[in-house]
N, C-alpha and C positions, 0 to 999 in steps of 0.2 A: 781704351783699350779693355774687349769684352772681360766680364766678372766671371770665376769660375761657376758662379751659378747657371749663367746661360752657357757657356762652355757642356755642360754635363748634360745640357736636357737632350727629349730625348728625340729622335731621330724626325727626320721631317716626313708626310705621307708619302706615299707611293705616287709621283707622277707618271700619267699620262702623254703627257706632250710626246710628240714626232720630231722634232728637233733636237732640245736639248734636254736633258734633266738638268733642273735647279736644283742649286744646295748652295747654302747656308760654306762651305771648305770657299765653294769656287768662288763664291763672292766677298771673300776674306781675301782672298786672293788679289781677285781685279783691283778691290780695293787697294789694299799694300803697295800697289804696284802705280798709282796715281800722286797725283802731291796737290792735286787742286779739287773741290767741287767738282767746278764750272765739268769734267773731265768726265764725270759721272755721269752728265749730260749726256758726250759721248760716248756711247757703249762700244758699240764699235770701230769708231778709228778708235778708242785708246784702248781697249783688247788687245793682246799682245796674246792673247792663247785660245781663240775660238776665231774661226774666219767671217768675213758682213754675211753667206750665204748659211751659216749655222745659227742666225739669229732670225726669229721671226718675223717677218712680213706682213704688213697690213695687207688684215683681207678684201677681196677684190669678188666681186660676182663673177661664179666664170657660167658664163653661153652654153661650154659644151657640156657641161655637169646639169644644166637645167632640162638641158632636150633630152641630153641618156635620161633620164631620172623621170622627165615627162610622157617618154617611151614607155617605156618600162613600169608604170604605173600606170597607162592607159588600156594597157593591150592585157589581155586577160593571164591570169600568172597561173604557173604551170603548163601550159599547153605553149602561148605565142611569148612569154616574154624575156623567156629561157635561149628562146631561136634567137629574140633579140642581142642581148647580152652576148651568144656566140656569135651574133656580126656586126655588131659593135665593137666589143674590147676584143683586142690584142692579139691574145693567144685561149685556144681552148683553159687554161690554166686557168687567166688572169677571170674568163668567163665563168668560170666554178666557183669561185672565191666570190665572183660577185654576185652571182646569182644565189648564195647563202649566206648572205651577208647582207645584201636587200629583201632576202624571204620574198623572192619570187617563187622560188621553189625546194624547199625546206625540209629536210633530207638528212642532214650531218648532224650530231650533235656538238661535234668540234666548234659551229660557229654559234652555234644555238641553242638552253635547253632544250629538254623532250617537252616539259609543257608546252612548250610558244610552239615546237612542229605540231604537235597537239592540236593546241588550238588555232593554229593556222591553216590543218585536213576539216577540224571539223567542222569550221564560223567562215575566218573572214579568207580562204580559197570560194568555198561554196558562195557565203556572201556575196562575194565579187563574177561569179561566173550569173546570179541567177539575176543582180541588179542590169549586168548588160544583158542579156535573152531580154528581162522585160524590155527593156527601153528599146530594143532591136524591135521585137512586137508590135511596139505602142506607135513606136512611129512609121515602118515600113507593112507590118499585117493589113486584110481588107475590114474598113471599119466596119466589118458586122461580127466578127470576130469579141468586138470587143465594145459592145453598145453598153452594158449596165456599168464600165470605167473611163473616167475622164483622164485622157490620155496628159490634159497637162502635170498631176500631179506626178508621174512617174516620171517627166520630163525636171518637171522642180527638183526631185531629188535627187535625180542623176546631174544635175550638175549640180548640187550640193556634194554631191562624189568628185567632181572633176574640179571644185573647188579645195578641197581636202588634198586632193593628187596635186593641186597647182601648189599649194601649201608646203608638199612633200620637196617637188622640184625645187622649193627656193630654200631649202634646209640645205640639197645638197651644194646646190651651187656656190650656196655660201659653207660651205667645207673648205677648211686650208690644204693644199694644194698637198703635202704630206700626209692626210686622210685621206683626202679620194683616191693614193695610190695605195698605204698601205688597206683600203676597204677588198684591193686587186689582191688583197696577200693570202696568205693562209694563215687558221688561225695557230696560237694568240695573239698573231699580227695585230687583229680586229675580232675583239668576237661581240654579245650581246651586251654585256657591262660597256665596254666602247658607247657602244653603242646609244645604248640608253644615259651616258654622262653626254650625252650631243643633243638630247631631245628635253625640247626650254617644257613639258610635260611633265618631265621626269628630274632627270640630272638638273633645270636651272629653276626646278620650277621649289626644289630644296637641295642647294648647292651644298652645305652642312652636311646634307645623310651622304656626299662623297665625299671622302677624304680627299685634297690634295685640290681639286674644282679648281677654290676660291686661289690656292697660290697657284696650279696652271693659268690659271688666266688675269693674273696679275703679270705673272711672267711674263705671258703672252703681250700686255698692253705695255710692259715696260719695254721690250725689245720690241716693240711695233711703236714708240713713240721714244726710241734708241736711249733709253736712259737705266742706268741702276739706281733705283730708291736709296740703299741700306749705303750707298755712299753720298747720300748728298743731304743734312742736319739739319735739323732747325735747335735755334736756342730759346730756352723756361727758364723761370725761375728756378735754383737746386733744388726748394723745397721739392715742387712740383715733376723734374727730374726723379728725384730719391722716392717716389709714389710711382712711381710709373716704372720702376727695375721692380718692386712687387708684384708685380702683374704679369699674369701666361701673356703667350702670346705662341704666335708658331716658330719654329726654330726657325726659317728661312724666313724671317722677317723680327729679327730681335731688338731691342730699344738698344742699344749698341753697338757697333761696331769700333773698326778701327777708321772710320772716320771722323767718328762723332769726341767732342772735350768732353770735361769735365759736366756743360752744367751744356748741353745739348742729349740731341734723342733723335735715333734713327726718320727719317721720313718716311720711308716704308712700312713702320712702323706702325706710325697711326693711318696710316691709309688699308693695312690692312686688319686693324683690328674696325679698322670707322664699317670697313665694310660688311666683316666677318657681323658690326655688333646688326648690321640692319635683314642682313640677307636670311640671320639665324629666325629671324620670323617667320611663326607661319602665317601668311595677308591671310590664305585662301579659307581657312574659318570663318573668318567676319561676312565669305558673301555664299555660306553653302543653303543657308533659308532660303536665300533667293538664289541659285541658278539649277540647285535640283529640283523644283517646279518650271523652270523657266524651258530643262532640257525635256522632260517628259512632256509642255506643252504641243512644242511642234510636232511631233507624231502619233497624237493622239485626238488631235484637234480633230483631223479628216472623218475618223472614226465615230467618235462624238456626235458630231455632224448627221451622219451617214446615218450613224442608228436614229437620229431625234423623226430623220423623216422617215425611217421604214425601209431603207435602202438595205442592197445587202451586202456585207462587207468587203466578202472575197467575191465577192463576184459569181457567176454559175458558171460558165467555158472554164477548159483547164488554161486556156488563157488570157482568160481574165484571170484566174488566181493568179498564175506567175505576176502577175505585171500588180499586181495589186500587195503581194507578200514583197516584190521587189521592192512597190513602194513607201511599205514598211521600214524595210530595212533599211534605205533610204534616208530616210527620214530621222531614222534612230541616229546620223552619222549626226546628226545637227548637236547633238552634247556635245561630240566631237569640236564643231567651230566654234557655238559658243566656250567651252575651257579655255581656245585657242584665245577667245578676245578677250577671257578673264585672266589670262593669265599675262597678254598684252599688256592689261593695265596697271596686273599690281609688277609689272615690271618694271615701267613708268612711274611707279609710284615707290618701289625701293631704292632708281636712279636717281632721283628729288631724294627720297630721307639722305640718300649718304652723303650726296655734292652738298646740301644744307648744312649737315652735321661739318664740313670740310668747310665754307666758308662759318659761319657762326664761328671755332675757333678763332678768325681771327678777327671777330667781330666780340670786343670787350663785352662783358667778362668772361668772354670764352662759354667751354662747352663744360658740364660737370664730368664728371670720372666715372662714375654709374653713369652715363648717355654710352658711354662706348664700352666699358669693361662693366656687364651686366653679373659679375660676379665675383668682381671686387675684392680683393685682398684684405683694401684700404677701410681702419676704420671711418672714415671724416668723406669715403667718395661718395656724397652726396649730397656735400656741401662743398667739397674742395675743388676745382673751376681749371680746365688746363686752356692758356690763349697764349697765340702766336702772334705775338707784337711784327706788325708793317714796318714798321720803324728801323727796322735791322733786316740789312738787305741779305743777311744771310737765311733771315725769315721770311723774307719776297721769294729767294730761288728756290728753296724744298716746298715752297706751300707748294707754287705755279709749278711747278716736276706735278706734284699729287695731285694738280687737281689736270693736267693732262693724260697721265696714267687713270685716273679714274673715269674721266671721259673717254676713253676708250678702253673700260672693263668689260672684259664680258664679248667683246664687238660685234664677233660672227652672230652669237646672242642677239646683241641689238639690235642688227640694221635686221635679222630673220624677223621682228616683233617689227620691225617698223613695216615690213613689209608684209606680215600676216594679218594686222591694222587695215589696208588699205588692199587686202583679197576678202575681209567680210565685208566691207562697204561695199566694195564691186558687184557679193551678190546679193546686197543688198537691193544694189539700182538695177542687177537682173529681172529682178523677180517683182519689183515697180513696172517694170520693161514690159514682160510676162501680163502684169495684170491690167495693164494699158492695152494694150493684143488686145486681149478675151473680149475686153469692152468694148473698145472702140472697131470692131469689125463682126463682135457679135456672135465669137464661134462660140460652135458648139461644148458645155461644160457642167458640171453641178457648182451649186452652192457652196460644198467642203471644199472645193479649191478657194473660192475664193477669204472665207473663213484662214484655209493655213496659207496663203499668202501676208493677211493680215499681221499673220501671227507670227509666220518669219521675217518682214518686214522688223515690227516693232520690239523683236525680244534683239534678233542681232543689230539690228541699227542702234537700240537701244544702249549692249553692247560695247559694238563701235565706235559710239560715241564718248559711249563713258571712258574706254581706252582713251580717243582725241584729248580729250579732256586733258588725262592727266601729262599725255605726251608734250599736252601748251603749258602745264603748268610745270612740269620740267624741263622746256623749253626756255619759258620766263625765267625762269633762276639767274639765267646765266645773266641777261639784259639789270639784273637784282643785284648781281656779284659788282657789274661792272661800273651801276652805279656804284657802291660802297665805295668803290678805289678811285673815282674821280674824284669820289667827295676825301674820301682822303689822303689822297696830291693834292686837292683845296687847304688843307690843314696844313698839311703837310711844309709848302710851300711856306705860308703866314710864321708858321714856327720858325724855319728858317732865317726869316727878314726879325725875328723877334729875338732872336738866341742871335744875333750880329750885330744888334742894335744894344745887346748887354753885353758884349762881347764877350763870351763865353771861349771854352778855350777852342782851339779849330775841330778839334778832331770830332764835338759835335756835332760841327757844322758841317763834315765831310761826310760823317755818318748818316745825317738828316739828308744830302745832296744826293747820293751814293743808290738809297734807299726809291726815293723819286724818281731817279733815270729810273731805276731797274722799276718800278710801279707803274710808270708809263709804258715799256714793256707790253707789260703786265695786261694793263688796257687792253694795247692794242693786238695781243695774242688772243683776248677772251672775245675783241669784238669781231676778230676776224674766224679763228678756228671752230669756235661756235655757233657765233650767228651771221655765218656768210656762207666760209667753207666746209661744213661738217655738219647744219643745223637740225636736231631732233625733225625729221620729216615723216610731212602724212601722202600720201599718191606724188611724191616730186616734188612737193612745197613745204616752209618749213610749217612746224607747226604755231599757228598762231591762233587770235578768234578772227583772224578773217578764213582760215582753211574751215572751220567748225563752222562757223554761220554759212559757207557753200553746201560743206554736206551737208544742214540740217536741211538749206532752202531747196536742196535736188531732193531731197525724199519729200517733202513735203508739197509741194509744186509735181512731183510725181505723182504722190494720192490724192494730192487737188484735182487733177487732169479725168486720173480716174473715177474717183466721185461726177464731178460735171460730164465726166460720160456714161456713166450710171442713167444720167437722173433725163439726157440729152437722148440715150437713145431707147432708153426707156424700158426698160430691162427685166423683164417676169422671168418667175419659176414655178413650175408646176407643182403638186402636192407630192411628190416625189423629188420637188429641190434641181431637176434639170431644167436649161434654159428652155423660156418657148421660143423658137425659133418667128 
C-alpha cells in the first residue's frame, strides 16, 4: 500500500492530452480492480471504467493532414492560404480557427499572443510574399531583366523554403486525430502554448521546461502499448527499496502503488525517472560553437564571393534587387534546417541514453542511484547501485513492459524526427543534382552559386550524417540488448541443470524455468518489434552502417561527377566571376 508520504504529494502537473487526463487516483482504482500484474498489460480489456476508444492509439501518418498543410504552407499567407482553408474545411467556423491556429492570417489574440501576431505581419508574411515573388520573377521573367543576378541562387533558396514547408506538413501529418480536431476549435481548446508543446524545436527540445509534457507522453505510450506500468512491479533488495522511497518522483509515477509488495517498486517509477534524468540535460549547449557559424555560412557565402569579385551585391534594376533580397531571406532559412538536423541528432542520442540506462539496470551491478536521481536525497547515492535481476520472472515481465513503453515514448516526435532527417538528406541530394545540371549543361551562372552549393552540401550533409550516426547508434543498442538476453538464457539453462544435479528444492528450479521461458519471449519480442517491425529508420530503411554508407556514397559520387564535369567541359570564369560561354 502507498505510504502517507506519497499520498500527501502535490497534485500532478496539468495534462494537455485530448482524450484522457492521467491521474494517480484513476491508476489506483484500476490497479485495485485487477488481481495480477499480467492484467495491467491488458489495459483496455481489464479496465471497467473506460472504453477502448478512451485510450490513445498508435500514431499513424495522415495523408489528408499532410496535403492540407502542404497546400496551406505553399500558398501565400493572408491572400490565398485562408481561401484554401475555407474551401478545404467543412465550415466557415472551422476554417476561421484553422486560419488562426496555423497562422495563415493571424489577427486573433485569443489564438496567438499579440507579439506573435505583430511578428507575423512585420516579418513572416512579407518574407513569404517576397520569396514567392522573387522566385516567380526569376523563373518567368525576361532574361534581360536579371542580367546581374544568378537565377540558380533564388531556386536554391526557394527549394530550401519548400523543404521547410515539407517538414511542417510532416509535423501535422503525425498529429493525433484528436489534436487535429481541436485545431479546428476555438481557444482555449487550442492555443499557441499547445502548439509550442508539440514543436520539436521548443517543447521537445526542452520537455522539462513544459510541465506535464513527459508525463503526457509516457501516458500516451502506455495507452498505445495497452499497458499500465504502475500496476506492474519489479523486485529489488530491501535496502534499495528503502532508499528509493526517499527519492522525489512525479505524483503520477510514485514508487509504491497497490500492486507493489514490500520489496517491490512500480516499473513506471523507474521509467519516468530514467527518462527525466536524460531529457532534463541541455544537449544543445555543446553544439552552439559549431552550429551558429554554420548557420551564418550559407547566407554569407554568396555575398562574400560576389564582394570578392567586385560584383554588385543586390543587382541594379528593381527586379534584380527583389530577387537578391528574396535569395538572402531564403538562405537565412538554412539556420532552421540545420536546427532541425541538430535536434534530430540530439533526440536520437537522448533515446540511446534512456535505452542504455534501462538496459544497464539488468546488467550486474546495475546503475548508480545518482545516475537516475541527480538530486538524490540519499547520502550514498554515488555508491549504491540499482540492479534488476532477470532470474526473477516478475522482473523480466516488468522490465520488458517498461522497455516497450520506452520504445514508443514520444512516438509522434520520434516518427517526425526520422522523417526530418530524410528530408535534409533529400535537400542535399537536390543541391548535388543542381550542381551537376549547371556543370554538364554549361548553363549561365555565377561562381558564387558553386560556392554556396558546396557550403550547403558540406554543412547540411554533415549535420544529416551526424544525425544518421546517432540513429544507427540507437538501433544497434537493440541488437546489443538481444545479445545480452540470449547470453542470460544460456547461463540460466546451465544453472537449471546444475541445480537439478545438486537436488536443490524444486521451487528454485521452477523459478529459473519460468524466468527462462519469459526471457525467450523477450528475445523474440526485441527481435521482431525493434529489429523487424519498427526499427529506427532513415529513408524508409533500418538505420545501420549500410544506410550511412549508401547515403555517403551518393553524396561523394555526385560531387565527384560534378568535379569531373568541371574538368571535362573546361569551365572558366571572367573577371567578374560569370561563366564564360
